[in-house]
ZALUMKE-798555 format. One record per residue (C-alpha): z, x, y; residue number from 1. Coordinates in steps of 0.001 Angstrom, whole numbers, padded with zeros to 6 digits, always signed. Each point is the difference from the previous one (the first is absolute). Layout:
# ZALUMKE-798555
ATOM        zz        xx        yy     k
ATOM         Z         X         Y   NUM
...
***
This chain:
# ZALUMKE-798555
ATOM        zz        xx        yy     k
ATOM   -004638   -008924   +056888     1
ATOM   -002473   +002845   -000118     2
ATOM   -002681   -000596   -002625     3
ATOM   -000418   +002552   -002771     4
ATOM   -003260   +001907   +000070     5
ATOM   -001908   +000006   -003317     6
ATOM   +000434   +003778   -000360     7
ATOM   +003729   -000276   +000550     8
ATOM   +000286   -002859   -002462     9
ATOM   -001832   +002067   -002598    10
ATOM   +002325   +002912   +000649    11
ATOM   +003059   -002211   -000433    12
ATOM   -001424   -001379   -003247    13
ATOM   -000568   +003545   -001337    14
ATOM   +003551   +000944   +000997    15
ATOM   +001328   -003058   -001835    16
ATOM   -001936   +001097   -003110    17
ATOM   +001507   +003481   +000288    18
ATOM   +003530   -001383   +000209    19
ATOM   -000878   -002389   -002817    20
ATOM   -001053   +002939   -002176    21
ATOM   +003311   +001765   +000576    22
ATOM   +001898   -003210   -000699    23
ATOM   -001962   -000814   -003162    24
ATOM   +000625   +003446   -001460    25
ATOM   +003692   -000375   +000771    26
ATOM   +000045   -003447   -001631    27
ATOM   -001734   +001263   -003156    28
ATOM   +002508   +002845   -000285    29
ATOM   +002906   -002363   +000553    30
ATOM   -001267   -002187   -002850    31
ATOM   -000342   +003056   -002252    32
ATOM   +003534   +001161   +000857    33
ATOM   +001718   -003295   -000855    34
ATOM   +000243   -001003   +003696    35
ATOM   +002106   +003096   +000730    36
ATOM   -000966   +000973   +003554    37
ATOM   +002087   +003194   -000069    38
ATOM   -001991   +001255   -002990    39
ATOM   -003224   -000783   +001835    40
ATOM   +001103   +001967   +003067    41
ATOM   +001013   +002938   -002209    42
ATOM   -003392   -000108   -001695    43
ATOM   -001802   +000001   +003361    44
ATOM   +002106   +002986   +001066    45
ATOM   -000887   +001914   -003164    46
ATOM   -003670   -001001   -000113    47
ATOM   -001079   -000662   +003598    48
ATOM   -003671   +000835   -000599    49
ATOM   -000225   -002433   -002904    50
ATOM   +001488   -002717   +002178    51
ATOM   -002210   +000715   +003029    52
ATOM   -003232   +000318   -002013    53
ATOM   +000876   -003106   -002009    54
ATOM   +000660   -001942   +003179    55
ATOM   -003398   +001081   +001348    56
ATOM   -001590   -001304   -003197    57
ATOM   +001592   -003397   +000597    58
ATOM   -001080   +000201   +003652    59
ATOM   -003637   +000379   -001018    60
ATOM   +000369   -002855   -002498    61
ATOM   +001167   -002232   +002854    62
ATOM   -002762   +001338   +002256    63
ATOM   -002642   -000742   -002641    64
ATOM   +001214   -003607   -000270    65
ATOM   +000038   -000259   +003804    66
ATOM   -003689   +000839   +000202    67
ATOM   -001004   -002703   -002488    68
ATOM   +001278   -003256   +001524    69
ATOM   -001019   -001385   +003420    70
ATOM   +003621   -000094   +001147    71
ATOM   +000985   +003641   -000384    72
ATOM   +003709   -000867   -000330    73
ATOM   -000609   -002240   -003023    74
ATOM   -001306   +002723   -002311    75
ATOM   +003011   +002333   +000325    76
ATOM   +002344   -002964   -000451    77
ATOM   -001675   -000967   -003286    78
ATOM   +000044   +003612   -001198    79
ATOM   +003652   +000370   +001008    80
ATOM   +000985   -003096   -001990    81
ATOM   -001953   +001127   -003081    82
ATOM   +001578   +003459   -000009    83
ATOM   +003432   -001516   +000644    84
ATOM   -000465   -002219   -003089    85
ATOM   -000908   +003152   -001939    86
ATOM   +003324   +001481   +001091    87
ATOM   +001873   -003108   -001166    88
ATOM   -001750   +000238   -003374    89
ATOM   +001020   +003655   -000276    90
ATOM   +003616   -000837   +000809    91
ATOM   +000090   -002887   -002476    92
ATOM   -001570   +002039   -002803    93
ATOM   +002480   +002826   +000569    94
ATOM   +002891   -002452   -000065    95
ATOM   -001263   -001682   -003173    96
ATOM   -001373   +002836   -002161    97
ATOM   +001165   +003167   +001763    98
ATOM   -003628   +001058   +000533    99
ATOM   -002018   +000110   +003246   100
ATOM   -003262   -001825   +000606   101
ATOM   -003077   +001698   -001491   102
ATOM   -003666   -000536   +000914   103
ATOM   -000761   -001565   -003387   104
ATOM   +002717   -002609   +000617   105
ATOM   -002336   -001547   +002564   106
ATOM   -002296   -001029   -002847   107
ATOM   +002512   -002784   -000621   108
ATOM   -001056   -001607   +003291   109
ATOM   -002598   -001930   -001967   110
ATOM   +002982   -001635   -001720   111
ATOM   +001641   -001016   +003274   112
ATOM   +000628   -003571   -001141   113
ATOM   +001730   +001058   -003203   114
ATOM   +001887   +002776   +001796   115
ATOM   +001423   -002617   +002355   116
ATOM   +001352   -001845   -003023   117
ATOM   +001458   +003167   -001543   118
ATOM   +001730   +001090   +003198   119
ATOM   +001291   -003449   +000868   120
ATOM   +003674   +000311   +000862   121
ATOM   -000183   +003716   +000767   122
ATOM   -000673   -000634   +003682   123
ATOM   +002623   -002116   +001705   124
ATOM   -000946   -003038   +002107   125
ATOM   +001595   +001763   +002978   126
ATOM   -002423   +002909   -000375   127
ATOM   -002949   -002378   -000148   128
ATOM   +001177   -001852   +003119   129
ATOM   +000533   +003300   +001825   130
ATOM   -003488   +001213   -000975   131
ATOM   -001583   -003238   +001221   132
ATOM   +001940   +000253   +003265   133
ATOM   -001141   +003599   +000568   134
ATOM   -003650   -000861   -000685   135
ATOM   +000225   -003028   +002285   136
ATOM   +001501   +002139   +002766   137
ATOM   -002747   +002590   -000370   138
ATOM   -002693   -002664   +000129   139
ATOM   +001614   -001450   +003131   140
ATOM   +000089   +003398   +001690   141
ATOM   -003598   +000590   -001050   142
ATOM   -001114   -003202   +001680   143
ATOM   +001799   +000953   +003208   144
ATOM   -001349   +003542   +000214   145
ATOM   -003031   +000533   +002257   146
ATOM   -003265   +000231   -001927   147
ATOM   -001446   +003468   -000324   148
ATOM   -003740   +000290   +000121   149
ATOM   -001977   +003024   -001120   150
ATOM   -003720   +000581   -000319   151
ATOM   -001829   +000822   -003192   152
ATOM   -000039   +003696   +000833   153
ATOM   +003780   +000163   +000420   154
ATOM   +000554   -002049   -003163   155
ATOM   -002464   +002190   -001853   156
ATOM   +001781   +003185   +001050   157
ATOM   +003360   -001485   -001014   158
ATOM   -001339   -001110   -003378   159
ATOM   -001760   +003264   -000863   160
ATOM   +002915   +002187   +001103   161
ATOM   +002496   -002158   -001894   162
ATOM   -002030   -000029   -003208   163
ATOM   -000552   +003759   +000253   164
ATOM   +003705   +000737   +000476   165
ATOM   +001078   -002422   -002763   166
ATOM   -002533   +001438   -002467   167
ATOM   +000905   +003548   +001023   168
ATOM   +003699   -000679   -000514   169
ATOM   -000571   -001434   -003475   170
ATOM   -002219   +002944   -000960   171
ATOM   +002575   +002453   +001383   172
ATOM   +002864   -001512   -001982   173
ATOM   -001955   -000844   -003135   174
ATOM   -001565   +003456   -000100   175
ATOM   +003339   +001798   +000523   176
ATOM   -001597   +001950   +002841   177
ATOM   +001487   +002994   +001781   178
ATOM   +000532   -002150   +003088   179
ATOM   +002089   -002497   -001971   180
ATOM   +002000   +002820   -001596   181
ATOM   +000639   +001543   +003419   182
ATOM   +001774   -003223   +000983   183
ATOM   +002354   +000393   -003006   184
ATOM   -001840   -002530   -002148   185
ATOM   +000250   +000553   -003758   186
ATOM   -001363   -002531   -002464   187
ATOM   +002935   -000258   -002403   188
ATOM   -001886   -002254   -002429   189
ATOM   +002325   +000843   -002901   190
ATOM   +002976   -001594   +001787   191
ATOM   -001083   -002914   +002140   192
ATOM   +003461   -000822   +001307   193
ATOM   +000246   +003490   +001472   194
ATOM   -003648   -000222   +001060   195
ATOM   +000663   -003066   +002180   196
ATOM   +003372   +001291   +001205   197
ATOM   -001272   +003421   +001069   198
ATOM   -003515   -000782   +001221   199
ATOM   +000605   -003480   +001339   200
ATOM   -001685   -003217   -001055   201
ATOM   -003382   +000608   +001615   202
ATOM   -000649   +003495   -001351   203
ATOM   +001318   -000838   -003479   204
ATOM   -001952   -003266   -000196   205
ATOM   -003224   +001644   +001224   206
ATOM   +000446   +002998   -002294   207
ATOM   +000198   -002361   -002962   208
ATOM   -003411   -001497   +000731   209
ATOM   -001668   +002852   -001900   210
ATOM   +002696   +000656   -002554   211
ATOM   -000941   +000499   -003642   212
ATOM   +002174   -001383   -002743   213
ATOM   +000832   +003523   -001144   214
ATOM   -000944   +003576   +000759   215
ATOM   -002164   +002075   -002326   216
ATOM   +002323   +001835   -002404   217
ATOM   -000409   +003683   -000670   218
ATOM   -002139   +000736   -003042   219
ATOM   -001939   -003253   -000040   220
ATOM   -003336   +000289   -001835   221
ATOM   -001913   -001513   -002871   222
ATOM   +001224   +002827   -002190   223
ATOM   +003607   -000891   +000827   224
ATOM   -000508   -003652   -001022   225
ATOM   -001795   +001089   -003196   226
ATOM   +002965   +002248   -000845   227
ATOM   +002453   -002865   +000612   228
ATOM   -002065   -002339   -002193   229
ATOM   +000013   +002548   -002828   230
ATOM   +003708   +000759   +000425   231
ATOM   +001207   -003603   -000205   232
ATOM   -002724   -001133   -002378   233
ATOM   +001711   +002115   -002646   234
ATOM   +003321   -001799   +000567   235
ATOM   +000767   -002698   -002540   236
ATOM   +000897   -003459   +001259   237
ATOM   +003710   -000811   -000059   238
ATOM   +001071   -002029   -003012   239
ATOM   -000091   -003713   +000736   240
ATOM   +001318   -003174   -001545   241
ATOM   -001249   -001665   -003140   242
ATOM   -003730   -000697   -000021   243
ATOM   -000811   -003588   +000962   244
ATOM   -002223   -002250   -002102   245
ATOM   -002632   -000379   +002717   246
ATOM   -000743   +001350   +003458   247
ATOM   +002861   -001203   +002218   248
ATOM   -000069   -001758   +003349   249
ATOM   +001569   +002060   +002775   250
ATOM   +001531   -001627   +003075   251
ATOM   +001338   +001753   +003080   252
ATOM   +002342   -002070   +002191   253
ATOM   +000780   +001757   +003256   254
ATOM   +002574   -002143   +001760   255
ATOM   +000198   +000061   +003779   256
ATOM   +003156   +001602   +001455   257
ATOM   +001971   -000420   -003213   258
ATOM   +003017   +002088   -000930   259
ATOM   +003394   -000658   -001558   260
ATOM   +002260   -001127   +002883   261
ATOM   +003102   +000246   -002187   262
ATOM   -000322   +003780   +000356   263
ATOM   +001365   -000488   +003531   264
ATOM   +003575   +000473   -001181   265
ATOM   +001512   -000764   +003402   266
ATOM   -000818   -003683   -000503   267
ATOM   +001120   -002585   -002553   268
ATOM   -002195   -002784   -001349   269
ATOM   +001034   -003491   -001071   270
ATOM   -002277   +000382   -003030   271
ATOM   -002337   +002566   -001512   272
ATOM   -003382   -000660   +001638   273
ATOM   -001750   +002092   -002660   274
ATOM   +001627   -001557   -003058   275
ATOM   -003133   +000236   -002169   276
ATOM   -000945   +003558   +000969   277
ATOM   +003514   +001309   -000526   278
ATOM   +000200   -001697   -003409   279
ATOM   -003302   +001600   -001038   280
ATOM   +001092   +003537   +000848   281
ATOM   +001337   +000566   -003522   282
ATOM   -002911   -001763   -001715   283
ATOM   -003106   +001560   +001526   284
ATOM   -000986   +003203   +001843   285
ATOM   +001255   -000186   +003593   286
ATOM   +000782   +002424   +002795   287
ATOM   -000895   +000628   +003610   288
ATOM   -003250   +000576   +001819   289
ATOM   +000182   +002730   +002646   290
ATOM   -002038   -001555   +002784   291
ATOM   -001807   +002311   +002432   292
ATOM   +000599   -002606   +002718   293
ATOM   +002830   -001893   +001658   294
ATOM   -000287   -003408   +001638   295
ATOM   -003813   -000133   -000004   296
ATOM   -003349   +001613   -000904   297
ATOM   -000261   -001909   -003264   298
ATOM   -003557   +001243   -000512   299
ATOM   +001192   +003582   -000460   300
ATOM   +002223   -000952   -002947   301
ATOM   -002873   -001975   -001474   302
ATOM   -002305   +002979   +000572   303
ATOM   +002284   +002232   -002059   304
ATOM   +000385   -002499   -002840   305
ATOM   -003718   -000754   -000347   306
ATOM   -001454   +003479   +000545   307
ATOM   +002776   +002306   -001239   308
ATOM   -000424   +001978   +003211   309
ATOM   +003187   +000873   +001871   310
ATOM   +000897   -000556   +003642   311
ATOM   +002032   +003207   -000352   312
ATOM   -003080   +002107   +000759   313
ATOM   -001396   -002104   +002840   314
ATOM   +000596   +000494   +003696   315
ATOM   +002841   -002027   +001490   316
ATOM   -000966   -003514   +001014   317
ATOM   -003082   -000114   -002225   318
ATOM   -001301   -003310   -001318   319
ATOM   -002706   +000972   -002537   320
ATOM   -001341   -003544   -000376   321
ATOM   -000944   -000139   +003672   322
ATOM   -000837   +003644   +000647   323
ATOM   -001991   +000934   -003091   324
ATOM   -000378   -002351   -002953   325
ATOM   -001598   -002788   +002028   326
ATOM   -002846   +002443   +000783   327
ATOM   -000629   +000908   -003651   328
ATOM   -002353   -001680   -002480   329
ATOM   +002309   +000508   -002989   330
ATOM   +003312   +001654   -000842   331
ATOM   +001445   +000910   -003420   332
ATOM   +003130   -002067   -000666   333
ATOM   +001936   -001748   -002733   334
ATOM   -002376   -002884   +000680   335
ATOM   -003148   +002013   -000680   336
ATOM   +001553   +001729   -003028   337
ATOM   +000864   -003338   -001605   338
ATOM   -003334   -001568   +000911   339
ATOM   -001742   +002819   -001842   340
ATOM   +002068   -001072   -003024   341
ATOM   -001181   -003589   +000136   342
ATOM   +002639   -001534   +002260   343
ATOM   -000512   -002767   +002523   344
ATOM   +001647   +001049   +003305   345
ATOM   +001593   -002592   +002276   346
ATOM   +001900   +000355   +003281   347
ATOM   +002294   -002727   +001341   348
ATOM   +001619   +000051   +003443   349
ATOM   +001171   -003307   +001523   350
ATOM   -000711   +001039   +003587   351
ATOM   -002886   +000973   +002290   352
ATOM   -002566   +001910   -002078   353
ATOM   -000994   +002238   +002929   354
ATOM   +003471   +001529   +000455   355
ATOM   -000263   +003780   -000506   356
ATOM   -003697   -000667   -000704   357
ATOM   +000843   -001167   -003523   358
ATOM   -003131   -002159   -000075   359
ATOM   -002030   +003215   +000319   360
ATOM   +002327   +002422   -001807   361
ATOM   +000470   -002007   -003198   362
ATOM   -003720   +000100   -000938   363
ATOM   +000033   +003762   +000628   364
ATOM   +002863   +000349   -002490   365
ATOM   -001900   -002095   -002538   366
ATOM   +001479   -003506   +000129   367
ATOM   -002286   -002793   -001235   368
ATOM   +001773   -002818   +001848   369
ATOM   +002407   -000303   +002926   370
ATOM   +002000   -003207   +000411   371
ATOM   +001652   -000257   +003420   372
ATOM   +001790   -002633   +002078   373
ATOM   -003222   -001765   +000921   374
ATOM   -000605   -000669   -003703   375
ATOM   +003506   -001435   -000502   376
ATOM   +000065   -002943   +002377   377
ATOM   +002240   -002038   -002318   378
ATOM   +002446   +002799   -000833   379
ATOM   +003697   -000747   +000369   380
ATOM   +001951   +001163   +003035   381
ATOM   +003757   -000413   +000261   382
ATOM   -000532   -001485   +003477   383
ATOM   -003210   -000903   +001888   384
ATOM   +000342   +003119   +002189   385
ATOM   +001018   +002335   -002811   386
ATOM   -002171   +002365   -001958   387
ATOM   -001445   -000972   -003375   388
ATOM   +002937   +000353   -002380   389
ATOM   +000327   +002643   -002693   390
ATOM   +000290   -002808   -002552   391
ATOM   -003354   -001452   +001091   392
ATOM   -001603   +003456   -000114   393
ATOM   +001378   +000654   -003488   394
ATOM   -001257   -003374   -001237   395
ATOM   -003479   +000854   +001274   396
ATOM   +000156   +003373   -001760   397
ATOM   +001110   -001585   -003282   398
ATOM   -002843   -002508   +000239   399
ATOM   -002527   +002813   +000426   400
ATOM   +001380   +001916   -002987   401
ATOM   -000001   -003062   -002251   402
ATOM   -003535   -000968   +000995   403
ATOM   -001472   +003455   -000590   404
ATOM   -001904   +000584   -003254   405
ATOM   +000067   +003805   +000348   406
ATOM   +002677   +002597   +000732   407
ATOM   +000968   -000348   +003658   408
ATOM   +001527   +002237   +002621   409
ATOM   +001604   -002171   +002683   410
ATOM   +001485   +001475   +003161   411
ATOM   +002278   -002377   +001931   412
ATOM   +001334   +000810   +003481   413
ATOM   +002482   -002641   +001164   414
ATOM   +000904   -001112   +003511   415
ATOM   +003096   -002230   -000205   416
ATOM   +002566   +002623   +001067   417
ATOM   -001815   +001289   +003086   418
ATOM   +001959   +000109   +003239   419
ATOM   +001034   -001716   +002229   420
ATOM   +003096   -001089   -001915   421
ATOM   +000412   -003219   +001921   422
ATOM   +002580   -002403   -001370   423
ATOM   -001667   -002877   -001834   424
ATOM   -003469   +001608   -000173   425
ATOM   +000093   -000117   -003803   426
ATOM   +002348   -002966   -000310   427
ATOM   +003810   -000273   +000115   428
ATOM   +002157   +002981   -000962   429
ATOM   +002255   -000388   -003033   430
ATOM   +001481   +003501   -000009   431
ATOM   +002643   +000980   +002548   432
ATOM   +000675   +003604   +000958   433
ATOM   +003360   +001174   +001300   434
ATOM   +000817   +003215   +001795   435
ATOM   -003100   +000036   +002163   436
ATOM   +000231   -000216   +003789   437
ATOM   -000089   -003605   +001208   438
ATOM   -003191   +000479   +002017   439
ATOM   -001822   +001264   -003131   440
ATOM   +001394   -002467   -002531   441
ATOM   -002890   -002504   +000175   442
ATOM   -002573   +002786   -000202   443
ATOM   +001517   +001674   -003055   444
ATOM   +000727   -003263   -001801   445
ATOM   -003580   -001127   +000593   446
ATOM   -001326   +003206   -001533   447
ATOM   +002388   -000208   -002964   448
ATOM   -001137   -003580   -000620   449
ATOM   -003592   +001260   -000038   450
ATOM   +000870   +002543   -002706   451
ATOM   +001628   -002764   -002047   452
ATOM   -003255   -001971   +000147   453
ATOM   -001891   +003092   -001145   454
ATOM   +002452   +000510   -002867   455
ATOM   -000662   -003593   -001105   456
ATOM   -003767   +000566   +000186   457
ATOM   +000332   +003103   -002167   458
ATOM   +002117   -001921   -002530   459
ATOM   -002751   -002635   -000139   460
ATOM   -002597   +002726   -000547   461
ATOM   +002023   +001479   -002871   462
ATOM   +000107   -003402   -001711   463
ATOM   -003712   -000528   +000512   464
ATOM   -000802   +003357   -001572   465
ATOM   +001213   -001442   -003304   466
ATOM   -002720   -002645   +000192   467
ATOM   -002880   +002427   +000647   468
ATOM   -001747   +000857   -003269   469
ATOM   -001370   +003392   +001010   470
ATOM   +002525   +002860   +000221   471
ATOM   +000931   +000220   +003687   472
ATOM   +002068   +002479   +002009   473
ATOM   +001237   -000600   +003544   474
ATOM   +001211   +002620   +002465   475
ATOM   +002102   -001477   +002803   476
ATOM   +001152   +001995   +003017   477
ATOM   +000901   -000380   +003661   478
ATOM   -002357   +001727   +002417   479
ATOM   +002687   +001115   +002465   480
ATOM   +003379   -001031   +001358   481
ATOM   -000033   -002868   +002517   482
ATOM   -000076   +000519   +003740   483
ATOM   +003512   -001376   +000456   484
ATOM   +001806   +000785   +003241   485
ATOM   +000959   +003663   -000185   486
ATOM   +003704   -000663   +000539   487
ATOM   +000109   -001841   -003351   488
ATOM   -000884   +003238   -001766   489
ATOM   +002326   +001935   +002286   490
ATOM   +002904   -002330   -000783   491
ATOM   -000736   +000502   -003706   492
ATOM   +000178   +003783   +000479   493
ATOM   -003709   +000520   -000649   494
ATOM   -000910   +001466   +003388   495
ATOM   -000013   +003502   -001515   496
ATOM   -001088   -000886   -003545   497
ATOM   -003770   +000578   -000280   498
ATOM   -000046   -000525   -003761   499
ATOM   +001590   -003450   +000046   500
ATOM   -002200   -001087   +002907   501
ATOM   -003104   +000786   -002066   502
ATOM   +001030   -001268   -003440   503
ATOM   -001219   -003454   -001000   504
ATOM   +000369   -001792   -003321   505
ATOM   -002421   +000878   -002833   506
ATOM   -000206   -002202   -003114   507
ATOM   -002324   +000039   -003030   508
ATOM   -000447   -003234   -001971   509
ATOM   -002176   -000637   -003049   510
ATOM   -000578   -002452   -002815   511
ATOM   -000026   +002906   -002489   512
ATOM   +002387   +002858   -000645   513
ATOM   +000044   +002571   +002808   514
ATOM   +003524   +001204   -000698   515
ATOM   +002908   -000238   +002386   516
ATOM   +000615   +003542   +001173   517
ATOM   +000598   +000234   +003769   518
ATOM   -002829   +001609   +001957   519
ATOM   +002143   +001484   +002770   520
ATOM   -001413   +000424   +003482   521
ATOM   -003748   +000546   +000270   522
ATOM   -002719   -000040   +002638   523
ATOM   -002683   -002725   -000081   524
ATOM   -002710   +002595   -000732   525
ATOM   +001399   +000324   -003537   526
ATOM   -000032   -003700   -000930   527
ATOM   -003505   +000165   -001488   528
ATOM   +000718   +002882   -002403   529
ATOM   +003307   -001621   -001021   530
ATOM   -001756   -003269   -000904   531
ATOM   -002592   +001925   -002007   532
ATOM   +002821   +001766   -001822   533
ATOM   +001840   -003254   -000760   534
ATOM   -003150   -001684   -001286   535
ATOM   -001166   +002997   -002041   536
ATOM   -003253   +000375   +001928   537
ATOM   -001846   +003287   +000238   538
ATOM   +000553   +001631   +003380   539
ATOM   -002847   +001454   +002047   540
ATOM   +000526   +003633   +001010   541
ATOM   +001082   -001150   +003466   542
ATOM   +002832   -002066   -001488   543
ATOM   +001045   +002965   -002133   544
ATOM   +000374   +001981   +003231   545
ATOM   +002055   -002798   +001554   546
ATOM   +002141   -000226   -003109   547
ATOM   +000743   +003725   +000185   548
ATOM   +000996   -000331   +003646   549
ATOM   +002184   -002983   -000784   550
ATOM   +001893   +001856   -002699   551
ATOM   +001146   +002591   +002530   552
ATOM   -000131   -001957   +003280   553
ATOM   +000294   -003731   -000778   554
ATOM   +001006   -000806   +003570   555
ATOM   -002586   +001525   +002322   556
ATOM   +000192   -000932   +003666   557
ATOM   +000472   +001669   +003359   558
ATOM   +003370   -001687   +000342   559
ATOM   +001442   +000878   -003408   560
ATOM   -000914   +002218   -002955   561
ATOM   +001631   -000722   -003341   562
ATOM   -000120   +002172   -003091   563
ATOM   -000081   -000582   -003731   564
ATOM   +003771   -000535   -000045   565
ATOM   -000288   -002689   +002698   566
ATOM   +001628   +002379   +002481   567
ATOM   -001091   +000445   +003616   568
ATOM   -001788   +003320   +000408   569
ATOM   +000343   +002277   +002998   570
ATOM   -002658   +002466   -001162   571
ATOM   -002772   +000452   -002556   572
ATOM   -000232   +002321   -002985   573
ATOM   -003121   +002094   -000604   574
ATOM   -001245   -002396   -002712   575
ATOM   +000603   -003034   +002215   576
ATOM   -001889   +001610   +002871   577
ATOM   -002890   +000835   -002341   578
ATOM   -000187   -003620   -001122   579
ATOM   -000026   -001213   +003595   580
ATOM   -002694   +002502   +000921   581
ATOM   -002227   -001378   -002771   582
ATOM   +000781   -003575   +001013   583
ATOM   -000738   +000774   +003650   584
ATOM   -003386   +001551   -000836   585
ATOM   -001037   -003057   -002015   586
ATOM   +001193   -002402   +002700   587
ATOM   -001885   +001873   +002709   588
ATOM   -003107   +000024   -002189   589
ATOM   +000145   -003779   -000467   590
ATOM   +000779   -000920   +003614   591
ATOM   -001547   +002673   +002220   592
ATOM   -001841   +002417   -002279   593
ATOM   -003130   -000067   -002132   594
ATOM   +001304   -002357   -002707   595
ATOM   -000438   +002365   -002942   596
ATOM   +002963   -001679   -001740   597
ATOM   -001890   -003270   -000547   598
ATOM   -002032   +001513   -002844   599
ATOM   +002539   +002574   -001146   600
ATOM   +003348   -001836   -000114   601
ATOM   -000943   -003635   -000695   602
***
């Protein structure tokens, strides 16, 4: 057989990288289009320049890796596998939450071990075996291919040209240049689903690298914030409940993936899994929380509840904890407001403390102490492989409240009900569900059993409140609906019901009189002002603004808007738009602006 000349081998390697670039771009698009090859081909037909330029970007990525390792085939193979894994992650995130992969999602790589636990069961053993087989085949082929040698000069040229093209591409896309626009690229940051569908994964992902949380609203200035402070400073606080004898404890309990499964009317249950919660509905203020998320992004719901800032104004796909707050030294919040009033501020999350950068974000928000999974080595789990139970988390919270000699704000984020909903993960199921497809029965019954355990933990908490001497109020809510298989919601008729798919249970409990009037549906941003109202505490000007917004737009999200009559709105009145304009200006000021509100509204 004729031996390959080094120059020819190098040429073949470069050609392989070029084909690899085209293939990688096709794979990434296929992942973004739910493995629908026809949609990918239609996209390439409509946006050929985006596909060709994107493929060249991947080509230079492969070329850059080729110039690094001695065996020039090894580098592209490693890069190919890494980008392929990125495509799998994009596909899985879309299937689970309905959202594509964003650059800030990669910050969770530092939690790879915990992510493996969370996603256990989502990837079938067959997929793992297939992936191992493909990698093994590629390694085998790599070993059989003739080695390609290149001198330092050739490697240097390859490296410099690759880095230059990669950097130029990122600057072109991130800077929204004329060249990018000429290829029909448009950064549709306000609608990320359309952004990824129209521009393709690579352009959308790269364009998000420089994305702000929100754009500067018209009319933003110090004078505008001063006017807002004066306007709402003159508003009286809404009448609250009876004054308490001493400063009350306040506890937030944000329960992972919790909603009322009995709202799925297509199914019948052998017993009421939420027996306690349903019994309390006529005894204490209850309603629904309108979550800005579905199936994931817990931190965004927490962000709203703690800061009073709304995801409604932020660009699609934003995660403020990771994009902005982690970079700040301090941030006004319900935590900082209460600390200024003499409260001790505690955070409790029975999982990895670095998830969503909570270990760095919580001090920024003002928390004095953060208790995480590593501090709860003896906490109860329903099974050895399960998450720390809601009951164990509640018991830890009660212990902290009872041991505190000063008014305490305690924020609990649970973990028990996180997917995967693997049968037996949290012990045996005692509730059967009929009417669900056979292949989804175990999954749904497992989730329903989880909610029953949460209901029992909440009943325990209610009993313990009676034994706490200091007046104490608890706000319990689910952060978002669970990431159940989509056909469960479809079978229940919820595939076209955005309101139901974003409403979780909201319950107020207290060891003093807070009334029993229902609170309707409300966004998490309004929880703080509502607690201040119920406990008769003076509201800062910022909370007066939020209270005004809540009175007209209690449910404020991109998915659903609800009005004062609990009706779904299709448009805004002039007064509602004025309120939102004021709210938007303050939110921009606090997150992206000059922070005038800190001294004027708090």
